[in-house]
C-alpha positions in Angstrom: -14.6 207.3 192.7 -12.0 206.0 190.6 -14.2 206.4 187.5 -14.9 210.1 188.5 -11.1 210.8 188.7 -10.5 209.0 185.2 -13.2 211.1 183.8 -11.8 214.3 185.1 -8.4 213.4 183.8 -9.8 213.0 180.4 -11.5 216.2 180.4 -8.1 217.9 181.7 -6.5 216.0 178.6 -9.1 217.4 176.3 -8.8 220.9 177.3 -4.9 220.7 177.1 -5.2 219.1 173.5 -7.6 222.0 172.5 -5.3 224.6 173.9 -2.3 222.9 171.9 -4.7 222.9 168.9 -5.4 226.8 169.1 -1.6 227.5 169.8 -0.7 225.4 166.5 -3.1 227.1 164.5 -1.9 230.6 165.8 1.7 229.5 164.9 0.5 228.2 161.4 -0.9 231.7 160.8 2.2 233.4 162.0 4.2 231.1 159.9 2.2 231.9 156.7 2.5 235.6 157.5 6.1 235.4 157.7 6.6 233.3 154.6 4.8 236.0 152.8 6.8 238.7 154.2 9.9 236.8 153.3 8.7 236.6 149.8 8.0 240.2 149.7 11.3 241.2 151.0 13.1 238.9 148.5 11.2 240.4 145.7 12.2 243.9 146.9 15.8 242.9 147.2 15.7 241.4 143.9 14.3 244.8 142.4 17.1 246.6 144.1 19.5 244.4 142.8 18.4 244.9 139.4 18.4 248.6 139.9 21.8 248.6 141.2 23.0 246.7 138.2 21.3 248.9 135.8 23.0 252.0 137.7 26.3 250.3 137.4 25.9 249.7 133.6 24.7 253.4 133.2 27.8 254.6 135.3 30.1 252.7 133.1 28.4 254.0 129.9 28.8 257.6 131.1 32.4 256.8 132.2 33.2 255.5 128.8 31.7 258.5 127.1 33.6 260.8 129.2 36.9 259.1 128.6 36.1 259.1 124.9 35.4 262.7 124.9 38.6 263.4 126.8 40.6 261.5 124.4 39.1 263.5 121.5 39.9 266.8 123.3 43.6 265.6 124.0 43.9 264.5 120.4 42.5 268.1 119.3 44.9 269.8 121.7 48.0 267.7 120.6 47.5 268.5 116.8 
């Protein structure tokens, strides 16, 4: 009887270990998916940061050209 109890306990331990292994594998898969998603989002953010920088440079150039044209017009009007 004592051997039978020990045998059942080992079977219970094996079932629990198998269950834990399945849970760990599921978490590893989820973790891998999340890491991939993070990388994708970081790349998207980097692209948007670069686009914003480019837009700011273009805006500054346009502002500079407008200021230059206004200065030329003011110069012509004051002559």
